[in-house]
C-alpha positions in Angstrom: 21.3 -22.4 -1.1 18.2 -19.9 -1.1 19.1 -16.2 -2.1 17.7 -14.6 0.8 16.8 -11.4 -1.0 15.0 -13.4 -3.6 13.1 -15.6 -0.7 12.3 -12.1 1.0 10.8 -10.3 -2.6 8.3 -13.4 -2.6 4.4 -13.2 -1.4 4.6 -17.0 -0.4 7.2 -16.0 2.0 5.0 -13.1 3.5 1.9 -15.7 3.4 4.1 -18.2 5.0 5.8 -16.4 7.7 2.8 -14.2 8.7 1.0 -17.7 9.3 3.7 -19.2 11.4 3.2 -16.0 13.5 -0.5 -16.3 13.4 -0.2 -20.3 14.4 2.0 -19.2 17.3 -0.4 -16.4 18.6 -3.2 -18.7 18.6 -1.1 -21.0 20.4 -1.0 -18.2 23.2 3.0 -17.9 22.5 2.8 -14.1 21.4 3.8 -11.6 23.8 1.5 -9.1 22.3 -1.6 -10.4 21.0 -4.4 -12.9 21.6 -6.5 -14.4 18.6 -10.3 -14.7 19.2 -11.6 -17.1 16.0 -14.8 -16.6 17.2 -15.1 -13.1 16.4 -14.0 -13.5 12.8 -17.8 -14.2 11.3 -18.8 -11.1 13.0 -15.8 -9.2 11.3 -17.1 -11.0 8.0 -20.8 -9.6 8.5 -19.5 -6.3 9.3 -17.2 -5.9 6.3 -20.1 -8.0 3.9 -22.8 -5.1 5.2 -20.1 -2.2 4.3 -19.2 -4.0 0.8 -23.1 -4.2 0.2 -23.7 -0.7 0.9 -20.8 0.8 -1.4 -21.5 -1.8 -4.1 -25.4 -2.9 -4.1 -24.7 -5.1 -7.3 -21.7 -6.5 -5.6 -19.6 -5.5 -8.5 -16.4 -4.3 -6.8 -13.5 -3.0 -8.2 -9.8 -3.8 -7.1 -8.6 -2.3 -4.2 -6.6 0.2 -6.0 -5.2 4.0 -6.2 -7.7 4.9 -8.9 -10.6 4.8 -6.6 -8.9 7.9 -4.7 -8.5 9.6 -8.4 -12.4 9.3 -8.6 -12.9 10.8 -5.0 -16.1 12.8 -5.2 -17.5 11.3 -8.1 -15.0 12.8 -10.4 -13.1 10.9 -13.0 -10.1 12.4 -13.4 -7.6 9.7 -14.8 -9.6 10.3 -18.2 -7.7 11.2 -21.0 -4.3 10.0 -19.7 -2.5 7.8 -21.9 -1.3 4.2 -20.9 2.3 5.3 -19.9 1.0 8.4 -18.2 -1.5 6.5 -16.1 1.6 3.9 -15.2 3.6 7.2 -14.2 0.8 8.5 -12.0 0.3 5.4 -10.2 3.6 4.9 -9.1 4.3 8.7 -8.1 0.9 8.9 -6.5 1.5 5.5 -4.8 4.7 6.1 -3.2 3.1 9.6 -1.7 0.3 7.5 -0.1 1.5 6.7 3.4 -0.9 8.2 6.1 -1.1 11.8 6.3 -1.9 12.2 9.6 -5.2 14.0 11.0 -4.5 17.7 10.3 -3.9 17.8 6.8 -6.8 18.5 3.8 -6.5 19.4 -0.1 -9.2 21.8 -1.2 -9.8 21.2 -5.1 -10.5 24.2 -6.6 -12.0 23.4 -9.9 -14.8 21.7 -7.9 -14.9 23.3 -4.4 -14.6 20.3 -3.0 -12.4 19.3 -0.1 -10.5 16.0 0.9 -8.5 14.5 3.8 -6.2 11.5 4.2 -6.0 8.9 1.7 -8.2 10.5 -1.0 -6.9 13.9 -0.3 -3.6 12.5 -1.2 -4.8 11.2 -4.4 -6.5 14.0 -5.7 -3.5 16.1 -4.8 -0.9 14.2 -6.4 -3.2 14.1 -9.5 -3.3 17.7 -9.6 0.6 17.9 -9.1 1.0 15.4 -11.9 -1.0 17.1 -14.3 1.0 20.0 -13.2 4.1 18.7 -14.4 5.8 18.6 -10.9 7.1 14.9 -11.9 8.0 15.9 -15.3 11.8 17.2 -16.6 10.5 18.6 -19.5 8.2 21.5 -19.8 6.6 20.8 -23.0 5.4 17.1 -22.1 4.1 17.8 -18.2 1.6 14.8 -18.1 4.3 12.3 -17.5 7.1 11.4 -14.6 10.5 10.9 -15.3 13.9 10.3 -13.6 14.7 13.9 -14.2 11.5 15.6 -13.1 11.3 13.3 -9.9 15.0 14.1 -8.8 14.7 17.8 -8.8 11.4 17.6 -6.5 11.9 19.4 -3.3 9.9 19.1 0.4 9.3 23.2 -0.7 7.6 21.7 -4.0 5.8 19.5 -2.5 4.2 21.5 -0.1 3.1 23.9 -2.1 1.1 21.4 -4.4 -0.4 19.9 -1.5 -1.0 23.1 0.0 0.9 22.5 3.4 1.1 25.3 5.4 1.3 25.9 9.6 -2.1 25.2 9.5 -2.2 22.5 7.3 0.4 20.3 8.5 1.3 17.1 6.0 2.8 14.0 8.0 6.0 13.1 6.7 6.6 15.8 4.4 10.4 15.5 3.9 10.3 11.8 3.8 8.0 11.8 0.9 10.0 14.2 -1.0 13.0 12.2 -0.5 11.3 8.9 -1.4 10.2 10.7 -4.9 14.0 11.6 -5.2 15.2 8.2 -4.6 12.5 6.9 -7.0 13.7 8.8 -10.0 17.2 7.8 -9.0 16.5 4.2 -9.1 14.0 4.7 -12.6 17.6 6.1 -14.1 19.7 3.4 -13.0 17.1 0.7 -14.7 16.9 1.7 -18.5 16.2 -1.9 -19.5 12.9 -1.7 -17.5 12.0 2.1 -17.3 13.4 3.4 -20.7 16.0 6.0 -21.4 14.1 8.5 -20.0 13.5 6.8 -16.4 9.8 6.8 -16.8 7.6 4.2 -14.9 5.3 4.1 -18.1 8.0 2.1 -19.7 7.7 -0.6 -17.8 4.4 -2.4 -19.5 6.4 -3.2 -22.8 9.5 -4.5 -20.5 7.4 -6.8 -18.8 4.0 -7.7 -21.0 5.2 -10.1 -23.7 4.1 -10.8 -27.2 0.7 -12.8 -25.6 -0.1 -9.9 -23.7 -0.1 -11.5 -20.4 1.5 -10.6 -17.2 1.4 -12.2 -14.2 0.4 -9.6 -10.7 4.2 -11.3 -8.9 6.0 -10.7 -12.4 5.0 -6.8 -11.9 5.5 -6.9 -7.8 9.2 -8.8 -8.3 10.1 -5.8 -11.0 9.1 -3.3 -8.8 10.9 -4.9 -5.7 13.9 -5.8 -7.8 14.4 -2.0 -9.7 13.4 -0.1 -6.8 14.9 -1.5 -3.7 17.2 1.7 -3.1 14.0 4.0 -2.6 12.7 2.3 0.6 14.9 4.3 3.6 14.2 1.6 6.1 18.1 1.0 6.4 17.1 -3.1 6.8 19.6 -4.5 4.8 21.2 -8.1 4.1 24.9 -8.4 2.5 24.6 -4.2 2.1 21.5 -5.1 0.0 18.7 -2.8 1.4 15.5 -4.9 2.1 12.4 -2.3 2.4 9.4 -3.0 3.7 11.2 -6.1 5.9 11.8 -5.8 9.4 12.9 -7.8 12.5 10.8 -10.4 14.4 13.2 -13.2 16.4 10.3 -15.9 15.9 10.1 -15.8 12.1 11.5 -19.0 10.8 13.3 -19.2 7.1 16.2 -20.3 5.7 19.7 -19.1 6.0 20.0 -15.4 6.5 16.3 -14.8 5.8 15.6 -16.4 9.3 14.1 -13.6 11.6 13.0 -10.9 9.0 9.3 -10.8 8.0 8.5 -9.1 5.0 5.8 -7.2 3.9 6.2 -4.9 0.8 3.2 -2.8 1.7 3.6 -0.1 -0.5 4.9 -2.1 -3.5 2.0 -4.5 -2.8 -0.5 -1.3 -3.2 1.8 -0.2 -6.4 1.2 -3.3 -7.9 -2.6 -3.6 -6.9 -2.7 0.3 -8.7 -1.4 -1.2 -11.8 -3.8 -4.0 -12.4 -6.1 -1.6 -14.1 -3.7 0.5 -16.0 -1.9 -2.4 -17.7 -5.9 -4.1 -18.3 -6.6 -0.9 -20.0 -3.2 -0.9 -21.9 -4.2 -4.5 -23.2 -2.7 -6.6 -21.3 -4.1 -9.8 -19.3 -3.3 -9.8 -15.5 -2.8 -13.3 -14.0 -2.5 -14.2 -10.7 -3.8 -11.5 -8.6 -4.4 -13.5 -5.6 -0.8 -14.0 -5.4 -0.4 -10.7 -3.8 -1.2 -10.2 0.1 -3.9 -8.7 2.0 -2.0 -5.3 3.0 -0.7 -4.7 6.7 -1.6 -1.5 6.9 -3.6 0.5 10.0 -6.8 0.5 8.6 -7.0 -3.4 8.2 -5.2 -4.1 11.3 -7.0 -1.7 13.3 -10.4 -3.6 12.0 -9.2 -6.9 13.7 -8.5 -5.5 17.1 -11.4 -2.9 17.1 -13.8 -6.2 16.0 -12.1 -8.4 18.7 -10.4 -11.0 16.4 -7.2 -9.3 17.9 -6.8 -8.9 21.5 -4.3 -6.7 23.3 -2.5 -8.9 26.1 -1.6 -5.5 27.8 -3.5 -2.6 27.1 -1.0 -0.2 28.1 0.4 -0.5 24.7 -2.4 2.0 23.2 -0.8 4.6 25.2 2.4 5.2 23.8 3.6 5.5 20.0 5.3 2.7 18.4 8.0 2.4 15.3 7.5 0.4 12.6 10.5 -1.8 13.6 9.3 -2.3 16.7 8.0 -6.2 17.5 4.7 -5.4 18.6 4.1 -3.5 15.1 5.8 -6.0 13.1 3.4 -8.7 14.6 0.2 -6.8 14.4 1.1 -6.6 10.4 1.7 -10.4 10.0 -1.0 -11.5 12.1 -3.3 -8.9 9.8 -2.0 -10.7 6.3 -2.6 -14.1 7.8 -6.0 -13.2 9.0 -7.4 -11.3 6.0 -6.6 -14.6 4.1 -9.0 -16.0 6.6 -11.2 -13.6 6.2 -11.7 -13.1 3.0 -13.6 -16.7 2.0 -16.2 -15.7 5.5 -16.9 -12.2 3.4 -17.3 -14.0 0.2 -19.7 -16.3 1.6 -21.9 -13.7 3.6 -22.0 -11.9 0.2 -23.1 -14.9 -1.7 -20.1 -14.3 -4.5 -17.0 -15.6 -5.1 -14.6 -12.2 -5.6 -10.9 -11.9 -5.6 -9.0 -10.7 -2.5 -8.2 -7.4 -4.0 -12.2 -7.0 -4.3 -12.4 -7.8 -0.7 -10.1 -4.9 0.7 -11.7 -2.5 -1.3 -15.2 -3.8 -0.7 -14.7 -4.0 1.9 -12.1 -4.7 5.0 -10.4 -1.0 4.4 -13.2 0.6 4.4 -15.2 -1.1 7.6 -11.8 -0.4 9.4 -11.9 3.3 8.5 -15.3 3.4 9.8 -14.9 1.3 12.9 -11.7 4.1 13.8 -14.4 6.6 13.1 -16.7 5.2 15.5 -14.7 4.3 17.9 -11.9 7.2 18.6 -12.4 9.6 15.5 -10.4 8.0 13.0 -7.2 7.2 14.6 -6.0 3.8 14.5 -6.1 1.3 17.8 -2.3 1.4 18.0 0.0 4.7 17.5 2.5 4.2 14.6 5.5 7.2 14.4 5.5 7.6 10.7 7.8 9.0 8.4 5.7 9.1 5.3 7.2 6.1 3.6 5.3 2.7 5.3 1.9 3.5 6.4 
């Protein structure tokens, strides 16, 4: 008998179910979306143009939190050892859900101001180096269970410069996420060591041959951090995380009707590829990870006409992440990114991994299109608590 929890933690299940919903939409059976395959080449050309403009030599790095630490051309990660880089990546990614349009972070050392993902990245880097996530004042450059369990909304607000005129979406949710992370790290010493440090996972996962698969990293994150996610979705009392109901989704046993995404866990895995590599490991199977189902990638597909809305009135209200419309939008995004990536590679004349297509790429093209059409807002309004989007 298939273990439904194990099934829903695989990227194969994500892809299979997403492709099913895409085929269903192509057959005209979606209540929410139509699919225009003729628009895919134009979308690919747009992504390729953005990629060439950003990386003329086509030496495209992975889609990763590390790009945000480099915002403004500043190499902020320099000087950290490998465990600290992993600590930083884990904490920063968990703080990376959409900031909202009103918030910004002023970096006093450079005089630069940042918003959205870059702002969250730079702010989290400074909070990390200031020791906010460490339980040992003598060792500020670390994150550990003790430090994370002590994070309050007030402390996070101070670190992220939040005030009445500088509101950050989901502040309480973000602080709660970090406290639950601390508890999960402490509960899994075999992976995170006696101090509950994310950086300890390197030694736990990388064998004597210094090889580890990307999916092994993701699987470890999903199995040890499942209690971090507050979605309330569960099978048999076991938390599922970023997995949502959709009645049309097939699957064996109790996994039927559930559409998994694990967006933040996959974003975290992408963001750990470089620290693991810098520490001497060879990470294999990177393309087993899926495209990220978030509002920039999904917005690109709507804004370029690949996905059409059956009823444009859906743009006039706000939706929750568990609503069928949002679940299906995210699933179609995963499946269509797999189809878009080879078209982008053909436009570029270069065979690059999906992780580089995302970075080049789809995320930036989605952001640029949103700015051109709506001042940066996504085509659909999603209610965020700071833990999914």
